[in-house]
C-alpha positions as CSV (number, residue, x, y, z in Angstrom):
1,M,82.7,45.0,98.0
2,K,84.8,47.5,99.6
3,K,82.5,50.1,102.0
4,E,83.0,53.5,101.7
5,K,84.1,55.2,104.5
6,T,81.4,57.2,105.6
7,G,82.1,61.2,107.1
8,I,78.3,62.6,109.3
9,L,78.7,66.6,109.2
10,V,76.2,68.4,111.7
11,G,75.4,72.1,110.6
12,A,73.2,74.8,113.0
13,A,69.8,74.5,110.9
14,P,67.1,72.8,113.1
15,L,66.9,69.1,112.6
16,G,63.3,67.4,112.6
17,A,62.7,63.4,112.2
18,E,65.9,63.0,110.4
19,K,67.4,63.5,113.8
20,D,66.4,59.0,113.8
21,F,68.5,58.6,111.3
22,L,72.2,60.6,112.3
23,K,72.0,58.4,115.2
24,E,71.5,55.7,113.9
25,C,75.2,56.7,111.5
26,L,76.6,58.0,114.4
27,K,75.9,54.5,116.1
28,N,78.4,53.1,113.1
29,S,82.2,52.7,114.6
30,D,83.3,53.5,110.6
31,C,82.3,56.9,110.6
32,I,83.5,60.1,111.4
33,S,81.2,62.5,112.8
34,L,82.4,66.6,112.8
35,A,80.2,69.5,114.5
36,A,80.6,72.0,112.2
37,D,79.6,75.9,114.6
38,G,76.4,75.2,116.6
39,G,75.3,71.8,114.7
40,L,77.6,71.1,118.3
41,S,74.5,71.9,119.7
42,F,72.7,68.7,118.9
43,F,75.6,66.9,120.2
44,T,75.7,68.5,123.7
45,E,71.5,67.9,123.5
46,E,72.0,64.3,122.8
47,N,74.9,63.6,125.2
48,I,77.0,62.4,122.0
49,R,80.2,63.2,121.7
50,P,81.3,64.4,117.8
51,D,85.0,63.7,116.4
52,Y,85.9,66.7,115.3
53,W,84.5,71.0,116.3
54,L,85.1,73.4,113.7
55,G,84.0,77.0,114.0
56,D,83.2,80.7,114.5
57,K,81.2,80.6,117.0
58,D,78.7,82.8,114.9
59,S,75.5,80.5,115.4
60,L,77.3,78.5,118.2
61,P,75.8,79.8,122.0
62,E,79.0,80.5,124.3
63,E,77.4,78.0,127.1
64,I,77.1,75.4,124.7
65,F,80.8,75.3,123.8
66,E,81.4,75.4,127.4
67,K,79.2,72.8,128.1
68,A,80.6,70.8,125.4
69,K,84.4,71.3,126.5
70,D,82.9,69.5,130.0
71,R,81.0,67.0,128.8
72,F,83.7,65.6,126.1
73,P,86.8,66.4,127.3
74,E,88.4,64.7,124.4
75,L,86.5,66.4,121.4
76,T,89.2,67.8,119.3
77,L,88.1,71.4,118.9
78,N,89.3,73.4,116.0
79,P,88.4,77.1,116.1
80,C,88.5,79.6,113.2
81,S,88.0,83.1,113.1
82,P,84.7,84.4,111.4
83,E,86.9,86.2,109.1
84,K,87.6,83.6,106.6
85,D,87.2,82.6,102.4
86,D,84.9,79.2,103.2
87,T,82.2,78.6,105.0
88,D,82.1,75.9,108.3
89,M,80.5,73.8,106.4
90,R,82.6,73.6,103.9
91,L,86.0,73.5,106.1
92,G,83.9,70.7,107.7
93,V,83.6,68.5,104.5
94,L,87.5,69.5,104.2
95,K,89.0,68.2,106.7
96,L,86.0,64.6,106.8
97,K,87.9,63.9,103.2
98,E,91.2,64.7,105.0
99,L,90.1,61.7,106.9
100,G,89.5,60.1,104.1
101,A,85.5,60.0,104.2
102,E,83.9,58.8,100.4
103,M,80.4,59.4,101.0
104,I,78.8,62.3,103.8
105,Y,75.7,62.5,105.0
106,V,74.8,66.3,105.7
107,F,72.8,67.0,108.3
108,G,71.6,70.5,109.7
109,G,72.5,71.9,105.8
110,L,69.2,72.8,105.0
111,G,66.1,74.6,105.9
112,G,67.6,77.4,108.8
113,E,67.6,81.0,109.1
114,R,69.4,81.8,106.3
115,F,69.3,81.1,102.2
116,D,72.8,81.7,101.2
117,H,73.6,79.4,103.5
118,T,71.4,76.9,101.8
119,F,72.6,77.4,98.3
120,A,76.1,77.2,100.1
121,N,75.7,74.1,101.0
122,I,74.0,73.3,97.7
123,Q,77.8,74.6,95.8
124,L,79.4,72.4,97.9
125,L,77.7,69.1,96.9
126,H,78.3,69.7,93.2
127,E,81.7,70.9,94.1
128,F,82.5,67.5,96.2
129,T,80.3,65.1,93.8
130,E,82.9,66.8,90.9
131,E,86.3,65.5,93.1
132,G,84.2,61.9,93.8
133,I,82.7,61.8,97.1
134,R,79.0,60.9,97.4
135,M,77.5,63.4,99.4
136,F,73.8,64.4,100.7
137,L,72.0,67.0,102.1
138,L,69.3,65.7,104.6
139,S,66.2,66.8,106.7
140,E,62.6,65.5,107.5
141,K,61.2,66.8,104.2
142,E,64.1,65.8,101.4
143,S,67.4,64.7,100.6
144,I,69.6,66.4,97.8
145,Y,71.8,65.4,96.4
146,V,74.2,65.8,92.9
147,L,75.0,63.1,90.1
148,T,77.8,64.2,87.3
149,A,78.5,62.8,83.8
150,G,78.4,59.1,83.8
151,Q,76.9,58.9,86.7
152,S,73.1,57.2,86.8
153,V,71.0,56.0,90.7
154,R,68.6,53.7,90.5
155,Y,65.5,53.4,92.7
156,G,63.6,50.2,93.6
157,K,59.6,50.1,93.4
158,E,58.5,50.7,96.8
159,C,59.5,54.1,96.3
160,E,56.3,56.8,96.7
161,G,56.4,60.7,96.5
162,K,58.0,63.4,93.9
163,L,61.9,64.1,92.8
164,S,62.5,67.0,90.7
165,V,65.9,67.6,88.8
166,F,68.0,70.4,87.8
167,S,70.8,71.4,86.2
168,L,73.2,72.8,87.5
169,T,75.4,73.5,85.0
170,D,74.7,75.6,81.5
171,Q,73.5,72.4,79.8
172,S,72.9,68.9,80.8
173,R,72.2,65.8,79.1
174,V,69.8,62.5,80.8
175,V,67.5,60.8,80.1
176,I,64.4,60.3,83.3
177,R,62.8,56.5,82.9
178,D,60.0,55.1,84.6
179,F,59.0,57.5,86.6
180,Y,55.5,59.1,85.9
181,Y,57.2,61.2,83.1
182,E,60.1,60.5,81.1
183,F,62.2,62.3,79.2
184,E,66.0,62.2,77.7
185,G,67.3,65.3,76.4
186,E,68.8,68.4,77.6
187,I,68.4,70.8,80.7
188,N,69.5,74.1,81.2
189,N,69.7,75.8,84.6
190,K,67.7,78.6,83.3
191,R,64.1,76.8,82.4
192,V,62.1,74.9,85.0
193,F,61.6,71.8,83.5
194,T,61.3,68.4,85.1
195,V,60.0,69.5,88.4
196,S,57.6,67.8,90.9
197,N,57.8,63.8,89.0
198,E,56.7,61.4,90.8
199,F,57.2,57.7,91.1
200,H,54.9,55.6,89.2
201,K,55.2,51.8,90.4
202,K,58.4,50.7,89.2
203,G,61.2,52.6,91.1
204,G,63.4,55.1,88.8
205,T,66.3,55.5,86.9
206,I,68.8,58.8,86.4
207,E,71.1,59.0,83.6
208,V,73.5,61.5,83.6
209,F,75.4,61.8,80.5
210,E,77.3,65.4,80.2
211,G,76.9,68.3,82.5
212,A,75.8,68.1,86.3
213,A,72.1,67.9,87.7
214,L,70.4,68.3,91.2
215,I,67.9,65.7,92.9
216,V,65.3,66.1,95.3
217,R,63.9,64.0,96.5
218,S,61.1,64.6,98.6
219,G,60.6,62.7,102.3
220,I,63.2,61.2,104.5
221,Y,66.1,60.0,103.3
222,K,66.5,56.1,102.9
223,P,69.6,54.2,102.0
224,D,68.1,51.2,101.1
225,E,65.4,52.3,98.2
226,L,68.3,53.6,95.6
227,S,72.1,52.2,93.9
228,F,74.6,54.1,92.2
229,S,76.7,53.8,89.3
């Protein structure tokens, strides 16, 4: 089976225990790393050179930017104007897509000072999942991704914690199996319903037949615990 090329996108929101997974990802010689604006602070602090940086420096202190230029002279810098129609994170995803990334892990995109940026990052998941790119928004508290029509995910029996499913479209037809609460039918983007489900020592399967569903899994992301189809 062909291995997916992985993109790593780091934004400006604070990082916690998910740093360990991020560092492991960056050890992979096949990954492409990109710092979006203030995300460059992580790379500078850890003395790890990203492949690219882009941003308008509205979340990046000038001293960090200058330090990064000195420390990583081969770093590709792409400054952009603050007056633009895209967020720095969306420009980062577009760049990673251009470079061939088929799966993108997004760090520093949740729990920052601005909820509007978090919501914008959720919209990015929806947009680019529909374009065939698998994306994850990751923090130490949760992992978030999107399933669109025809996609499914299976979790292993070792999984614990909570999981919620939301419709991103007017309606989504989903099947939720082997969790504490099972469900088959339609959910919509106005009614809170399939929230705070729990693993029940059976793993669990989520299938989407129509629409698009946002999956919010509690805890740090563990790639070995789930498989997609």
